[in-house]
Each structure stands twice: as structure tokens, then as C-alpha cells.
Backbone as CSV, one residue per row, in Angstrom:
resi,resn,N_x,N_y,N_z,CA_x,CA_y,CA_z,C_x,C_y,C_z
1,MET,135.707,84.210,70.036,136.476,84.020,71.477,136.031,85.240,72.712
2,LYS,136.359,86.443,71.944,135.802,87.369,72.757,134.490,87.705,73.146
3,ASP,133.539,87.569,72.054,131.908,87.503,72.303,131.208,86.519,73.607
4,LYS,132.219,85.544,73.246,131.801,84.476,74.272,132.655,84.776,75.695
5,ILE,133.471,85.531,75.500,133.887,85.858,77.169,132.719,86.910,77.365
6,LEU,132.080,88.041,76.860,131.720,88.882,76.844,130.558,88.341,77.066
7,SER,129.779,87.528,77.146,128.495,87.381,77.057,128.416,86.781,78.133
8,ILE,129.462,86.198,78.666,129.379,85.147,79.868,129.918,86.102,81.140
9,ILE,131.053,87.039,81.068,130.622,88.241,82.099,129.110,88.359,82.301
10,SER,128.122,89.250,81.505,126.712,89.725,81.242,126.132,88.493,82.199
11,PHE,126.127,87.288,81.614,125.740,86.354,82.417,126.298,86.345,84.058
12,ILE,127.380,86.599,84.337,128.043,86.129,86.165,127.302,88.046,86.260
13,THR,126.871,88.340,86.136,126.573,89.969,86.654,125.081,89.886,87.299
14,VAL,124.509,88.700,86.613,123.216,88.363,87.075,123.278,87.742,88.391
15,PHE,123.866,87.231,89.401,124.265,86.466,90.390,125.065,87.235,91.902
16,VAL,125.270,88.823,91.046,125.651,89.826,91.990,124.767,90.495,92.604
17,PRO,123.655,90.547,92.264,122.205,91.311,93.002,121.842,90.007,94.150
18,ILE,122.021,88.958,93.974,121.380,87.886,95.571,122.354,88.032,96.410
19,THR,123.648,88.728,96.212,124.315,89.075,97.766,123.842,90.121,98.243
20,ILE,122.516,90.678,98.123,122.425,91.931,98.884,121.394,91.201,100.285
21,PHE,121.234,90.304,99.702,119.950,89.404,100.991,121.475,88.841,102.599
22,PHE,122.517,88.925,101.746,123.683,88.262,102.630,124.072,90.018,103.619
23,VAL,124.091,91.075,102.757,124.220,92.106,103.666,123.318,93.459,103.948
24,TRP,122.137,92.826,103.799,120.830,94.401,103.786,120.396,94.151,105.021
25,ASN,120.216,94.794,105.578,119.532,94.789,106.960,119.136,96.153,107.182
26,PRO,117.133,95.574,106.994,116.254,96.906,106.859,116.613,97.920,108.484
27,THR,117.226,97.491,109.194,117.224,97.944,110.836,118.157,98.856,110.409
28,ASN,119.236,99.096,110.053,120.701,99.622,109.492,119.926,100.782,108.647
29,PRO,120.656,102.032,109.178,120.801,103.089,108.370,121.210,103.280,107.434
30,ASN,121.933,103.158,106.881,122.929,102.839,105.651,121.641,101.678,104.085
31,ALA,120.571,100.871,105.269,120.410,99.965,103.547,119.794,100.914,102.650
32,THR,119.253,101.389,102.922,118.689,102.723,101.750,120.105,103.045,100.712
33,GLY,121.772,103.259,101.155,122.388,103.610,100.232,122.409,101.972,99.434
34,ILE,122.498,101.205,100.269,123.240,99.815,99.542,122.002,99.535,98.702
35,VAL,121.242,99.450,98.848,120.155,99.257,97.845,120.336,99.673,96.371
36,ILE,120.617,101.293,96.845,121.099,102.204,95.762,121.984,101.741,95.420
37,GLY,123.061,101.236,96.168,123.941,100.787,94.867,124.288,99.679,94.198
38,TYR,123.416,98.839,94.804,122.877,97.251,94.128,122.007,98.297,92.591
39,PHE,121.095,98.679,93.150,120.322,99.721,91.453,121.814,99.883,90.596
40,ILE,122.330,101.080,90.916,123.002,101.631,89.993,123.972,100.318,89.216
41,PHE,124.664,98.856,90.158,125.106,98.100,89.443,123.879,97.081,88.588
42,ILE,122.949,96.965,88.990,121.994,96.366,88.389,121.833,97.005,87.013
43,ALA,121.701,98.462,87.227,121.281,99.011,86.072,122.559,99.034,84.724
44,LEU,123.795,99.284,85.217,124.966,99.274,84.353,124.772,97.573,83.723
45,SER,124.825,96.621,84.569,124.180,95.544,84.308,123.402,95.035,82.675
46,PHE,122.409,95.654,82.684,121.296,95.672,82.171,122.012,96.326,80.742
47,CYS,122.694,97.207,81.317,122.954,98.528,79.527,124.050,97.536,79.096
48,PHE,124.735,96.875,80.261,125.801,96.327,79.195,125.100,94.999,78.222
49,ALA,124.241,94.153,79.109,123.311,93.276,78.505,122.562,93.901,77.214
50,LEU,121.941,94.897,77.128,121.537,95.428,76.064,122.467,95.857,74.760
51,PHE,123.727,95.975,75.500,124.656,96.699,74.215,124.859,95.908,73.294
52,LEU,125.203,94.611,74.110,125.458,93.220,73.918,124.711,92.342,72.813
53,PHE,123.455,93.257,72.898,122.306,92.242,72.357,121.645,93.437,71.017
54,ALA,121.864,94.493,71.292,121.887,94.825,70.314,122.951,95.700,69.179
55,LYS,124.186,96.138,69.919,125.225,96.632,68.890,126.171,95.684,68.185
56,LYS,125.997,94.441,69.487,127.084,93.466,68.868,126.406,92.394,68.343
57,HIS,125.145,92.127,68.332,124.141,90.989,67.974,124.760,89.883,68.553
58,LEU,125.131,89.862,69.545,125.134,88.581,70.893,123.763,88.246,71.044
59,ARG,123.459,86.537,69.975,121.944,86.602,71.035,122.204,84.949,71.220
60,ASP,123.220,84.510,71.991,123.237,83.939,72.956,122.088,83.300,74.094
61,ILE,122.301,82.480,74.560,121.629,82.320,75.695,122.336,82.978,76.880
62,TYR,123.674,83.335,77.577,123.805,83.439,78.246,123.848,84.656,77.846
63,THR,123.087,85.787,76.877,122.950,87.152,76.942,121.616,87.582,76.845
64,LYS,120.877,86.508,76.668,119.539,86.683,76.667,119.075,86.683,77.931
65,ILE,119.765,85.479,78.794,118.955,85.472,80.357,119.751,86.472,81.406
66,ALA,120.885,87.303,81.177,121.913,88.547,81.610,121.089,89.644,81.385
67,LEU,119.898,89.944,80.016,119.655,91.083,79.693,118.025,90.546,80.418
68,GLY,117.688,89.439,79.987,115.642,89.296,80.919,116.038,89.358,82.509
69,LEU,116.892,88.803,83.030,116.960,89.132,84.669,117.454,89.997,85.379
70,ASN,118.315,91.048,84.417,118.440,91.963,84.961,117.213,93.100,84.731
71,GLY,116.552,92.638,83.195,115.628,93.672,83.083,114.374,93.526,84.436
72,LEU,113.852,92.194,85.172,113.454,92.114,85.899,113.831,92.776,87.087
73,TYR,115.054,92.283,87.373,115.533,93.103,88.854,115.685,94.468,88.678
74,LEU,115.276,95.221,87.612,115.137,96.599,87.702,113.525,97.027,87.667
75,VAL,112.727,96.566,86.734,111.331,96.408,87.516,111.215,96.310,89.135
76,GLY,111.822,95.256,89.668,111.010,95.245,90.664,111.880,95.877,91.626
77,ILE,112.923,96.256,91.570,113.501,97.474,93.090,112.574,98.961,92.479
78,LEU,112.081,99.311,91.016,111.425,100.233,90.433,110.483,100.460,91.171
79,ALA,109.439,98.792,91.443,108.281,98.380,91.681,108.390,98.880,93.067
80,LEU,109.406,98.360,93.950,109.218,97.947,95.127,109.781,98.545,96.180
81,VAL,110.708,99.751,95.497,111.968,100.575,96.507,111.631,102.499,95.993
82,VAL,111.645,102.450,94.743,111.623,103.652,94.519,110.501,104.522,94.445
83,ILE,109.291,103.349,93.336,107.830,104.518,93.330,107.143,104.460,94.551
84,PRO,107.071,103.473,95.583,106.284,104.198,96.832,107.612,105.188,97.561
85,ARG,108.895,104.694,97.609,108.900,106.732,98.167,108.323,107.572,97.563
86,LEU,108.331,107.450,96.032,108.056,108.298,95.192,105.998,109.404,95.882
87,ILE,105.546,108.062,96.120,103.823,108.532,96.011,103.709,108.676,97.924
């Protein structure tokens, strides 16, 4: 039962980054800070899902979806926000 709750928590964290569309405004001077905050949350969510998948051996559908989508979010933010600012 505890493992099921942990996997559902990791699945719920997938929907939090979607709220960036409601609070992010490109003309806002704090826009970069908002994206950095979301990136930190996504990175922690990815690490939590990876911990559940690798260490706790939770291989249910909720953990797999959370791991995949959080990984996709990480790659998207790195490719669209972080790497272009470094170049």
C-alpha cells in the first residue's frame, strides 16, 4: 500500500509543471527565476521517480509514466532554455 501511494505521488508531480503556462509571462523580469524554480522541481521529481524505479523496484505504470515525462521535461528545458543561454 505504501509503494502504491509513493508511485501515485510521483505520477501527480507530472502535472505540476503544466501550471507554468498560467504563471509565466515572457515580459516579466522574474520569468527566468520562475523557469529555474520549475526546473528544480522537475529535477527533484525525476530523481524521486528514478529512486522509486531503481532502488525500490516499483515498476508499475505510474512510476514509468512519471519517469518518462519528467525526463522529457528535463530534456526540453535543457534544450530550449539552458543550452541556448550558454551558447
